[in-house]
C-alpha positions in Angstrom: -14.0 25.3 -24.9 -13.3 26.8 -21.1 -15.6 25.5 -18.6 -16.9 28.2 -15.7 -14.2 27.1 -13.6 -11.9 28.3 -15.8 -10.5 25.1 -17.3 -11.6 23.0 -20.0 -15.0 21.0 -20.1 -15.2 17.9 -21.1 -17.9 18.4 -23.1 -20.9 21.2 -23.3 -23.2 18.4 -21.9 -21.6 18.2 -18.2 -21.5 21.9 -18.4 -24.9 21.9 -19.1 -25.7 19.5 -16.2 -24.5 21.8 -13.4 -23.8 25.3 -14.6 -23.3 26.6 -11.2 -21.2 24.0 -9.6 -17.6 24.4 -9.6 -15.1 22.2 -8.3 -11.6 22.4 -8.2 -9.6 19.4 -8.9 -7.5 17.3 -6.1 -5.4 14.0 -7.7 -2.5 13.1 -8.3 -1.3 9.9 -10.2 2.2 8.2 -10.6 3.2 4.7 -11.3 4.2 2.5 -8.5 6.4 1.0 -10.1 8.3 4.2 -11.9 7.6 6.8 -10.0 8.3 5.7 -6.4 11.4 4.4 -5.2 12.1 1.3 -4.1 12.6 1.3 -0.1 14.2 -2.1 0.4 17.0 -1.1 -1.9 17.8 1.6 0.9 17.6 -1.3 4.2 19.8 -4.1 1.9 16.4 -6.1 1.4 16.2 -6.3 -2.4 16.8 -8.4 -4.7 14.2 -10.8 -3.0 12.1 -7.5 -1.4 10.5 -4.8 -3.1 8.5 -1.8 -0.9 7.4 1.1 -2.6 5.8 3.6 0.2 3.6 5.9 -2.2 1.9 8.2 0.6 4.1 11.2 -0.1 4.2 10.7 -4.0 1.0 10.7 -4.2 0.0 13.6 -1.7 -2.2 11.6 0.7 -3.9 13.5 3.4 -5.4 10.9 5.2 -3.8 7.0 4.6 -0.8 5.3 3.2 -0.2 2.8 0.5 2.6 0.5 -0.4 3.9 -1.7 -3.2 5.1 -5.0 -1.8 6.8 -7.4 -3.7 8.4 -10.8 -2.3 10.8 -13.7 -4.4 9.6 -17.0 -4.3 9.9 -18.8 -1.2 10.9 -15.6 0.3 9.9 -14.2 3.9 10.3 -10.3 5.5 13.2 -10.4 8.3 10.6 -8.6 10.2 7.3 -8.4 11.5 5.6 -5.0 12.7 2.9 -3.7 14.4 1.1 0.3 14.8 0.3 2.5 17.4 -2.4 3.8 15.6 -2.7 2.3 12.1 -5.1 0.2 10.8 -4.1 -1.5 7.4 -5.8 -3.8 4.6 -3.5 -5.9 2.4 -4.8 -7.3 -0.4 -2.7 -9.9 -2.5 -2.7 -9.2 -6.4 -0.2 -11.8 -7.6 1.2 -15.3 -6.4 0.6 -16.9 -2.9 2.1 -17.2 0.4 1.1 -16.8 4.3 0.4 -14.2 6.9 1.8 -14.3 10.6 -0.8 -12.7 12.5 0.5 -12.2 16.4 0.9 -16.1 17.0 -1.7 -17.3 14.0 -0.4 -18.3 10.0 -3.0 -18.6 7.3 -2.4 -19.1 3.5 -2.9 -16.3 1.3 -4.1 -16.5 -2.4 -4.2 -14.1 -5.4 -7.1 -11.5 -4.3 -7.3 -12.5 -1.1 -7.8 -9.7 1.7 -6.5 -9.6 5.0 -7.6 -6.4 7.5 -5.1 -6.1 10.4 -5.7 -4.1 13.7 -3.1 -1.5 14.5 -1.7 -4.0 17.6 -1.2 -6.4 15.6 1.5 -7.9 14.5 2.1 -9.4 11.3 4.5 -10.5 8.9 4.1 -11.9 5.2 6.2 -14.4 3.4 6.2 -16.3 -0.3 4.9 -19.1 -2.1 6.9 -20.5 -4.4 5.3 -18.1 -7.2 6.4 -14.9 -5.1 3.5 -12.9 -3.7 2.9 -9.8 -4.9 0.4 -7.5 -2.5 -1.0 -3.6 -2.1 -1.0 -2.1 1.3 -3.4 0.4 2.8 -3.1 2.4 6.3 -5.3 4.8 7.9 -5.2 6.8 9.5 -1.9 8.7 7.7 0.7 8.8 10.7 4.4 9.5 10.8 7.1 6.9 10.5 7.4 6.1 14.3 4.0 4.8 14.7 5.2 1.6 13.2 7.3 -0.2 15.7 9.5 -3.3 13.7 10.3 -6.6 15.3 13.6 -8.1 13.7 13.5 -11.8 13.7 10.4 -11.7 15.1 8.8 -15.2 12.4 11.1 -17.8 13.4 10.1 -21.4 12.8 
């Protein structure tokens, strides 16, 4: 059944609930593993690191999202911080550690870590590897991040 907005109505009941409201849908659906390229391959970090940056594939207007996976006992070879962007990291599998400036913290599944723009950060996987999602806002250009090679050393 066509809706008053020109598309298909999900149900006649939905039409009755809001007969005067027409909204234009704005969404993107992508699979982070199959629809988003692994940037780690371009930088010679694969196969121990996987990094899929989804901001552009998702047509995001306000924030960035990435999928990151580290093989067991792998450490990012650099630290980084941002000039504008705040980030939240959510561990979805495995465990490991995060270094935030001079502090090192243990991480486990479903831990969420908020990091301010000027704090240098890096990650290290534990024996089972580490998989996390990173959310950043506001949307910035790539030049917002400053990479620091070899920042986390023992």
